N, C-alpha and C positions, 0 to 999 in steps of 0.2 A: 144518367148521362154516361156514355162510354167514350173514352178518348183513346185514340191509338197513337203510339209513338213509333215512328218509323226507325228502321235500322240505323241510319246515319247518326241519329241522336243517341240511340242506345249504345252505340259503340264508344261514345265519349266517356261513358262511366266505367269502362272496363280496360283501359290501356294498362299494360304491365301486369295484369292479373292472371294471365295464362289463357290459352285457347279454350280449355274446358269451362273455366269459370266465366269467361266472357260470353261464351255461347249460351250458358245457362241464364245469364242475366238478360240476354236478348229475347228469350222466349218465356220469361216469367210474367204473370199478371198480378195486379194488386190494386190498392186504392191510394190516392193521393189527394189531399184537400177535399175529402168527401166524394170524390169521383172515382169511378172504376177506370183503371189504367191497364192497358195491355201493350206489351212490347212486341212489336212485330219484327220478325226476322227479315233483314233486308241486305242491301249492299254494304260493304265496309265503309266506315266513316273516314272522311278526309282528315279531320282533326286527329282521330285516333291513329291513323297511319303516320301522320306527322309526328305525333308524340312518340310512337314506337321508333321512328327513325332518329329522333333526337336522343332518346334513351340509348339506342345502340351506338350512336356516335360518341356520346360521353363515356359509355362503358369501354369502348375501344381506346379512347384517349387515356382513361385511367389505367387500363391494362398496359398500354404502351409506356406510360410514365413509370409504372411500377416495375416493368421489365428493364427499363433503361437505368433505373436507380439500383438495380441489383449488382452485387459484386460477384462477378464470375471469374474464377481462377482456373486457368487451363493447366494441364500437366506439362511443365517445361522440362527440359533436359537437366537432370540433377548434376550439381557440381560434385567433383570427385574428391574424396578425402584421402590423405596419405596416412601412412602408418604413424608418422610423427604427430599429425593433428589428432588422430584417434587417441594416441597415448597421452597427449596433452590434455584432452578433454577428460579422459578417465582419471588423470592425476588431479585435475581441479575438482572433479566430483568425488574425490577421495576413494576412488576405485582403481588403485594402481594395478597395472598389469604389464608384465614385461613384454618387449617387442617380440621375443621368441614365442611366447604363448599366443600372441595375436597372429603371428605368421602361421603357426601350426593350425589355428582355427580357420584361417583363410584358406590354407591348402586343403583342409578337409571339406570346406564349402565348395571348392572348385572341382572336387572329384566327381566323376560320373556325370560331367556336364552340368553341375550345379542343380541336379534334379531334386535333391533333398536338402537344399541349403536353408530354406525357411524353417523346416522342422528342426534342423541341427542348431540353428541360432536360437530359436525359441526355447529349446530344451537346455540351453547352457545357463548355469546358475548366475553367471556374471553379466549376462546380457538380457535382462528381463525388461528393461525400459525401451520404449520405441526409439528414443534418440540414440541410444547406444547401438541398437540393431541397425538403425539407418546409417550411422557412421561405418559400421562394420561392412555392410553391403556396399557402401561406396568404395571402401578400401578393396574389397574383392573385385568390384567392377573395374577399378583402375588396373589391378594386376592382371585381370583376364584380358583386357585390351592390350596391355604391354606384352603379354606372353603369346598373343595371337591365337587365342582359343577360338573354337568355332562360334559362328554367329548365334546358334540356339542357346549356347551357354550365356552369352552376353545378354540375350533377350530375356532369359529367365531372371538374371540379376536386375535388369531394368524393370521388369514386371514387379519384382519384390520391392524395389525402391518406390515405384509409383503407388503400390498398395499402401506402403507406410505413409507416404506423403498424402494420399487421399484420406486416410483414416486419422492420422495423427499429425498432419502438416503444421497446424498452428502450435501444437504442443512442442513439436521438435524445434520449430523456429524460435519459440519463446525460450526454450531451455538453452539453445545455442547462444542466444543473445545475452542471457542472464547468468551464464555459468561463472563469470568473473565475480560479480557481486555475491553469488551464492558461495563461492569458495572463500571469499573474504569474511563472510558471516559464519559459515559452518566449520565445525571441527571433525565431523563424521559424515559418512555417506547418508545416514538417516536425516541429519540436519540439512544437508543439501537438498534432499528430496522434499522435505517440509517447506523449505524456503521457496523452491520453484513451484510447489503446489499453491502456496500463498500468492505468488505472483500471478499464476494462471487464474486463481479465483478473483483477484482484483481486476484483471483484464476482462473477465466475464461480467463483472458488476462494478464498473469504475465509479464508485462513490466513496466519499470520505468515511462514511460509517463502516463500509466493508473494509477499507484500508486500515482503519483503526482497530477493527477486530483482529485482522491478520497480524498487525503490528504487535498487539498485546500478546497474541499467542506466540509470536517469535521472540518476544522479550523475556519469556520465562516467568515462572511463578513469582519470583522475588524481583523481577525487573532488572536483573543484573546485565542483560544483553540488550537493553532498550536502545542505547546509543548506537551500537553497531547494527542492530536490526533496522532502526529508522534510516540510518545513512545508506545502507546497502539496498533496502527496499526502494528508497527514492531513486537510487542509481538504476536499479533493474527496471522500474517502471519508465524512467526516462529513456532507457535504451529501447523500449518498445514503442515509443512515440513515432508516429509517421510510418509504421510498418503494416497497419491494417489489422493488427492482432486484437485490438480493443473493439468492443461492440460500438462504443461511442467515443471517438477520438477526442472530442472537445471536453467530455467529462474526465477522461484520463489526464489530459493536460491540466485541468483544474485540480485534480487530485495531486499531481506532482508538485504544483505550485503550493498547495496547502501543506504538503509534507515538507517542502523547503522552508516555509515559514515556521512550522513546528520544530524543524531542526535548528533554525536560528534561535528560537526561544529557548530550546533545550541547551544550546551552547552558552547563551547568556546566563542561564540558571547555573550551569556548571562553573562558569567563571565567577559568579557571585559566591558560590559555595567555597571555591578556592580562596577568594579574597577574605571571606569570613574566617577561614582556618588560619590564614596568615596573620590577621589582626588578633585573633585569640592567642596565637603563639607569641606574638610580640607583647601582648598584655601579660601573659604568664612570665615571660622573661623579665619584663620590667618589675613585676612584683617580687620575683626572686632576687633581683639585684637590689631592690630597696630593702628587703629583709636582711640581706647579707651586709649592707652598709650599716644598718641599725645594730647588728650584732658586734661589729668591729668598731663602734664609736667609742672614744676614750672617756673614762669616768671623770667627774669634776674633782679638783685637788682639795686636800683638807685645809680648812681655814687656819690662820695663824692664831697664837695664844691670845694676843690682844683683841682680835676679832671675836674669839670665843667668849672672853670676859665681857666685852661690850654687849654681846648678844644675850648673855645670862643676866646682866644688870637691867637691860631693857625689858627682859621678860619678867623680872621680879617686881618692877614698879606697877602699881595698880592703874588700871586704865580708867578713863573718865566714865565709861559706861558702867564699870563694876561698882564705883563709889556713889554714883548718882549725882556728883557735883561737877559743875562746869569748871574747866581749868581757869585759874586766876592769872590774869595778865597784869603786868606792872604798868602803872601809868607813866606817861612821859614826864620825866623830871623827878620821879619819886625814887628814892634810894632806900633800900632796906639795909639796916645795919645787921651786923652779925648776931646781935642779941634778939632781934625781932624774928 
């Protein structure tokens, strides 16, 4: 027996499989339940078309939802930094530079319409970091506007600022926000860089495990900087809350709370150590005072002659234990004469 399946039914088995595969399924022959089955090519299935429409509808909704949830940042007009703000940042980053040197570098950037400004800044040994370059370009942009330089010069500086913001925007923003805690933690420019790199790492993976790894690295091999590292890392991450720098804001907030609890426990532990030291010192002082009093205690006075004789007489008499006889007591009313 040969059974034919028309196209409308065959199309039901091939929605979403692609036009080529669906076409091959419509023209194949085979056997089903012992009968020969041949799929005949026919008109498109109504159910298949409906399934395709539903699939397209849901895919459009998913793509629209995914697009709406994206964080798209446009290039805004950058704020302009002054020479004082650039010098202040360099001072906090332990990269002190005199205002005269900064001004000479800016003047060199503005020469020839700022055509070679990017190469000049990148080649300078003191401005290798994107944040430092960004501040320097802002300073040059401000002075170019104040001096009334041609528009192409200003546009080149704006283009350089936008390039830095596009490639290193998050890094620059994070370093500007965290320079105060970094300066409080670090003593050298290398330590400032390490601290800010640790902050950026935690922002990229805001978990307590990652935060603890960076904290232990900042604390040093012997842990001598644990307290200052913990305090300033907590402040730096707290300064980044609500800025969009963290991949997951809720996780970053949880990490900051956990670091605060860890800081509280560390403070309690330090207070307990201080209390133990105070008690030990008091105990040592008391022992020394007691020893000093025993050394200055007056010795007992010598006994009188009568007391010495009575003591020797009592010592010469035999004790009841040594003679083995019980002491004899006089009966009441019995008088012993001198001869007895």
